[in-house]
Each structure stands twice: as structure tokens, then as C-alpha cells.
TIGUPA-404840 format. One record per residue (C-alpha): residue number from 1; x, y, z. Coordinates in steps of 0.1 Angstrom, whole numbers, plus 5000, padded with zeros to 4 digits. Last residue first. Layout:
{k:NUM; c1:X; c2:Y; c3:Z}
...
This chain:
{k:217; c1:2188; c2:1762; c3:7855}
{k:216; c1:2184; c2:1738; c3:7886}
{k:215; c1:2216; c2:1725; c3:7876}
{k:214; c1:2236; c2:1759; c3:7879}
{k:213; c1:2221; c2:1764; c3:7912}
{k:212; c1:2232; c2:1731; c3:7923}
{k:211; c1:2264; c2:1736; c3:7913}
{k:210; c1:2268; c2:1767; c3:7930}
{k:209; c1:2255; c2:1754; c3:7961}
{k:208; c1:2281; c2:1728; c3:7959}
{k:207; c1:2309; c2:1748; c3:7958}
{k:206; c1:2296; c2:1770; c3:7988}
{k:205; c1:2292; c2:1733; c3:8007}
{k:204; c1:2333; c2:1730; c3:8003}
{k:203; c1:2344; c2:1694; c3:7991}
{k:202; c1:2375; c2:1707; c3:7990}
{k:201; c1:2387; c2:1738; c3:8002}
{k:200; c1:2412; c2:1760; c3:7980}
{k:199; c1:2406; c2:1740; c3:7950}
{k:198; c1:2368; c2:1734; c3:7959}
{k:197; c1:2365; c2:1769; c3:7956}
{k:196; c1:2382; c2:1778; c3:7926}
{k:195; c1:2362; c2:1748; c3:7909}
{k:194; c1:2325; c2:1765; c3:7921}
{k:193; c1:2342; c2:1802; c3:7907}
{k:192; c1:2347; c2:1783; c3:7874}
{k:191; c1:2314; c2:1766; c3:7874}
{k:190; c1:2299; c2:1802; c3:7877}
{k:189; c1:2317; c2:1817; c3:7849}
{k:188; c1:2308; c2:1786; c3:7831}
{k:187; c1:2271; c2:1792; c3:7839}
{k:186; c1:2265; c2:1826; c3:7827}
{k:185; c1:2223; c2:1825; c3:7834}
{k:184; c1:2221; c2:1852; c3:7855}
{k:183; c1:2216; c2:1836; c3:7886}
{k:182; c1:2244; c2:1812; c3:7880}
{k:181; c1:2265; c2:1846; c3:7877}
{k:180; c1:2253; c2:1861; c3:7908}
{k:179; c1:2261; c2:1828; c3:7927}
{k:178; c1:2293; c2:1824; c3:7915}
{k:177; c1:2301; c2:1861; c3:7926}
{k:176; c1:2283; c2:1856; c3:7960}
{k:175; c1:2305; c2:1820; c3:7964}
{k:174; c1:2337; c2:1834; c3:7955}
{k:173; c1:2334; c2:1867; c3:7976}
{k:172; c1:2329; c2:1844; c3:8002}
{k:171; c1:2355; c2:1818; c3:7998}
{k:170; c1:2383; c2:1849; c3:7997}
{k:169; c1:2417; c2:1826; c3:7988}
{k:168; c1:2426; c2:1846; c3:7958}
{k:167; c1:2429; c2:1877; c3:7982}
{k:166; c1:2436; c2:1914; c3:7965}
{k:165; c1:2426; c2:1899; c3:7929}
{k:164; c1:2392; c2:1883; c3:7947}
{k:163; c1:2383; c2:1915; c3:7967}
{k:162; c1:2389; c2:1930; c3:7930}
{k:161; c1:2364; c2:1903; c3:7913}
{k:160; c1:2339; c2:1910; c3:7940}
{k:159; c1:2341; c2:1947; c3:7936}
{k:158; c1:2335; c2:1944; c3:7898}
{k:157; c1:2306; c2:1919; c3:7902}
{k:156; c1:2289; c2:1942; c3:7927}
{k:155; c1:2293; c2:1970; c3:7902}
{k:154; c1:2276; c2:1951; c3:7870}
{k:153; c1:2250; c2:1937; c3:7898}
{k:152; c1:2237; c2:1969; c3:7910}
{k:151; c1:2205; c2:1953; c3:7924}
{k:150; c1:2207; c2:1975; c3:7951}
{k:149; c1:2214; c2:1944; c3:7980}
{k:148; c1:2240; c2:1937; c3:7952}
{k:147; c1:2256; c2:1970; c3:7952}
{k:146; c1:2261; c2:1963; c3:7993}
{k:145; c1:2275; c2:1929; c3:7988}
{k:144; c1:2299; c2:1948; c3:7968}
{k:143; c1:2307; c2:1973; c3:7991}
{k:142; c1:2312; c2:1948; c3:8017}
{k:141; c1:2336; c2:1926; c3:7996}
{k:140; c1:2358; c2:1958; c3:7987}
{k:139; c1:2359; c2:1966; c3:8026}
{k:138; c1:2373; c2:1932; c3:8031}
{k:137; c1:2397; c2:1932; c3:8006}
{k:136; c1:2414; c2:1967; c3:8017}
{k:135; c1:2436; c2:1978; c3:7986}
{k:134; c1:2416; c2:2016; c3:7990}
{k:133; c1:2426; c2:2020; c3:8028}
{k:132; c1:2414; c2:2056; c3:8039}
{k:131; c1:2396; c2:2062; c3:8005}
{k:130; c1:2385; c2:2024; c3:8005}
{k:129; c1:2365; c2:2031; c3:8040}
{k:128; c1:2352; c2:2062; c3:8024}
{k:127; c1:2332; c2:2044; c3:7997}
{k:126; c1:2323; c2:2017; c3:8022}
{k:125; c1:2302; c2:2042; c3:8042}
{k:124; c1:2288; c2:2054; c3:8005}
{k:123; c1:2275; c2:2019; c3:7999}
{k:122; c1:2259; c2:2018; c3:8033}
{k:121; c1:2243; c2:2051; c3:8033}
{k:120; c1:2227; c2:2037; c3:7998}
{k:119; c1:2216; c2:2005; c3:8015}
{k:118; c1:2202; c2:2021; c3:8049}
{k:117; c1:2185; c2:1985; c3:8052}
{k:116; c1:2192; c2:1985; c3:8093}
{k:115; c1:2222; c2:1959; c3:8089}
{k:114; c1:2233; c2:1972; c3:8060}
{k:113; c1:2238; c2:2006; c3:8075}
{k:112; c1:2253; c2:1984; c3:8104}
{k:111; c1:2277; c2:1968; c3:8075}
{k:110; c1:2286; c2:2003; c3:8063}
{k:109; c1:2294; c2:2014; c3:8099}
{k:108; c1:2317; c2:1985; c3:8103}
{k:107; c1:2339; c2:1991; c3:8073}
{k:106; c1:2342; c2:2029; c3:8080}
{k:105; c1:2354; c2:2023; c3:8114}
{k:104; c1:2376; c2:1999; c3:8100}
{k:103; c1:2391; c2:2025; c3:8077}
{k:102; c1:2399; c2:2048; c3:8105}
{k:101; c1:2386; c2:2083; c3:8104}
{k:100; c1:2387; c2:2095; c3:8137}
{k:99; c1:2377; c2:2132; c3:8137}
{k:98; c1:2351; c2:2138; c3:8160}
{k:97; c1:2325; c2:2140; c3:8133}
{k:96; c1:2338; c2:2104; c3:8126}
{k:95; c1:2334; c2:2090; c3:8160}
{k:94; c1:2299; c2:2108; c3:8165}
{k:93; c1:2286; c2:2089; c3:8136}
{k:92; c1:2305; c2:2056; c3:8146}
{k:91; c1:2282; c2:2061; c3:8180}
{k:90; c1:2250; c2:2069; c3:8161}
{k:89; c1:2253; c2:2038; c3:8140}
{k:88; c1:2260; c2:2016; c3:8170}
{k:87; c1:2229; c2:2029; c3:8187}
{k:86; c1:2206; c2:2021; c3:8159}
{k:85; c1:2226; c2:1991; c3:8156}
{k:84; c1:2216; c2:1973; c3:8187}
{k:83; c1:2224; c2:1938; c3:8182}
{k:82; c1:2244; c2:1932; c3:8214}
{k:81; c1:2276; c2:1930; c3:8195}
{k:80; c1:2268; c2:1959; c3:8174}
{k:79; c1:2262; c2:1978; c3:8208}
{k:78; c1:2302; c2:1970; c3:8212}
{k:77; c1:2310; c2:1981; c3:8182}
{k:76; c1:2296; c2:2019; c3:8188}
{k:75; c1:2309; c2:2017; c3:8224}
{k:74; c1:2347; c2:2012; c3:8209}
{k:73; c1:2342; c2:2039; c3:8181}
{k:72; c1:2331; c2:2063; c3:8202}
{k:71; c1:2363; c2:2053; c3:8228}
{k:70; c1:2384; c2:2058; c3:8195}
{k:69; c1:2370; c2:2094; c3:8190}
{k:68; c1:2373; c2:2109; c3:8223}
{k:67; c1:2350; c2:2137; c3:8222}
{k:66; c1:2330; c2:2132; c3:8252}
{k:65; c1:2364; c2:2122; c3:8273}
{k:64; c1:2350; c2:2128; c3:8309}
{k:63; c1:2314; c2:2113; c3:8304}
{k:62; c1:2332; c2:2093; c3:8278}
{k:61; c1:2346; c2:2071; c3:8304}
{k:60; c1:2315; c2:2063; c3:8320}
{k:59; c1:2298; c2:2051; c3:8287}
{k:58; c1:2326; c2:2030; c3:8278}
{k:57; c1:2324; c2:2015; c3:8310}
{k:56; c1:2286; c2:2005; c3:8309}
{k:55; c1:2288; c2:1995; c3:8272}
{k:54; c1:2319; c2:1972; c3:8283}
{k:53; c1:2297; c2:1961; c3:8313}
{k:52; c1:2270; c2:1953; c3:8289}
{k:51; c1:2293; c2:1936; c3:8265}
{k:50; c1:2310; c2:1911; c3:8288}
{k:49; c1:2325; c2:1888; c3:8261}
{k:48; c1:2359; c2:1887; c3:8277}
{k:47; c1:2370; c2:1910; c3:8251}
{k:46; c1:2346; c2:1936; c3:8253}
{k:45; c1:2353; c2:1937; c3:8293}
{k:44; c1:2389; c2:1940; c3:8283}
{k:43; c1:2380; c2:1971; c3:8261}
{k:42; c1:2362; c2:1988; c3:8288}
{k:41; c1:2390; c2:1982; c3:8312}
{k:40; c1:2414; c2:1996; c3:8290}
{k:39; c1:2395; c2:2026; c3:8289}
{k:38; c1:2403; c2:2041; c3:8255}
{k:37; c1:2436; c2:2060; c3:8242}
{k:36; c1:2435; c2:2089; c3:8220}
{k:35; c1:2465; c2:2097; c3:8196}
{k:34; c1:2465; c2:2128; c3:8172}
{k:33; c1:2491; c2:2129; c3:8146}
{k:32; c1:2498; c2:2160; c3:8127}
{k:31; c1:2484; c2:2162; c3:8094}
{k:30; c1:2470; c2:2196; c3:8094}
{k:29; c1:2437; c2:2185; c3:8091}
{k:28; c1:2441; c2:2158; c3:8119}
{k:27; c1:2458; c2:2126; c3:8110}
{k:26; c1:2446; c2:2091; c3:8136}
{k:25; c1:2464; c2:2072; c3:8162}
{k:24; c1:2444; c2:2047; c3:8179}
{k:23; c1:2448; c2:2034; c3:8216}
{k:22; c1:2430; c2:2003; c3:8237}
{k:21; c1:2425; c2:1979; c3:8215}
{k:20; c1:2400; c2:1949; c3:8209}
{k:19; c1:2406; c2:1913; c3:8205}
{k:18; c1:2388; c2:1883; c3:8190}
{k:17; c1:2348; c2:1872; c3:8184}
{k:16; c1:2334; c2:1845; c3:8165}
{k:15; c1:2338; c2:1838; c3:8125}
{k:14; c1:2305; c2:1839; c3:8113}
{k:13; c1:2293; c2:1867; c3:8131}
{k:12; c1:2325; c2:1884; c3:8143}
{k:11; c1:2358; c2:1886; c3:8131}
{k:10; c1:2378; c2:1914; c3:8147}
{k:9; c1:2408; c2:1932; c3:8128}
{k:8; c1:2430; c2:1953; c3:8151}
{k:7; c1:2432; c2:1994; c3:8141}
{k:6; c1:2404; c2:1997; c3:8160}
{k:5; c1:2375; c2:1972; c3:8158}
{k:4; c1:2369; c2:1957; c3:8127}
{k:3; c1:2340; c2:1933; c3:8117}
{k:2; c1:2340; c2:1906; c3:8090}
{k:1; c1:2309; c2:1890; c3:8083}
């Protein structure tokens, strides 16, 4: 899935890991920008794949900066990379309580809730992410997946279609939407998504799986 770290997009799990960031700016209640800086060595360790060292350095930094929302966010993300999702969630929630309300934070929180089967919380986190960034296709996609897991298929369809509207090349959205159509017997719509996938990426296995599901019906 797609993960965010600070204002920089980080692709994780399916796409590998990219870079981090050392500072972030948020709006406080009176709309005055507040700037937080994270420990550069801690972020550098994460970018280099040394997640345990990154966690250690973030912990040291937070000992003297316990309310630094960006650092709380980053250590939470570091815990996600070692599959400690309960700790990940705890630090994300602390970051939010500190006043850090970046859309990427809410996206990652939604993902973490999903990974711990807290589906209602996942949905709420993605919705909060959309308040911060209403036209973010990745957050719409995350919300769609959460709705699917909650068996709210009409709402999932709406969010997949919104994701595709914002990012027509979203193969993941087209795949999950196509599978949903195939599973409910709407073969024409399922086939349409498979054909769109093949237009974007000829021979893509996603398209073949959708077509196979139609044949099985």
C-alpha cells in the first residue's frame, strides 16, 4: 500500500521505501503556522533502512521534545516498518493530540487501524484525511478499501470511482472495483475495468484476474 511520511510521499510494502523529511509546518487553532523540526539523523537512519536505529534516535529526540508532532509522526512510521502497528498507532494518535494534522498522518493511521482490524477507526481516520486534503486519490483509495472490509460496497464503489476520477491510471482502484463488480455479477462493468487496465498496462495480471472471475460466474 501507499504510505506517507511528513509532507513527502513514501511508498511502502508494494513499492519499496523512499525518503523522509526533517521538518513540517502545520496550522494552529489561530491559523498561525507552527514549525516543527525532526532529528535529521533519526530520519536519515530511516531512509537508509536502519529502522531500529531510527526508532532509538527518535526516542532520544522525543525525550527532550515530547510534544514535537512531526517527530511523533515519524517514530510512528518507523514502527510501521518493523510491523509494530500498536506502537505505530499510539505515536500517530499522540502526534494528532499535539496538533499535527497532516493528511499523510491520517492516511497512515487509517492504514494502521486497518492492519489491526479496527475498521471503523480506519474509516474515520481516512475521512479526517480527506478533510485535510479532499482531492487526494490515495486517501480515497484507502477509504474505499476500508469500506469494502466493512461490507459497505456501495460506499466503496463511490470511493473507487472518485479515486479513478482523480487518478485515471490507478490500477489498484480499477482492479478492486472490477473484482467487486465481477463478484456481484455486473460483468459489463467488471470487463470495462479490465479493458481500462489493459489500455494502461497491456498484459497486466490484474486485468486477467478480473476476466477470470467473470468466466467463473
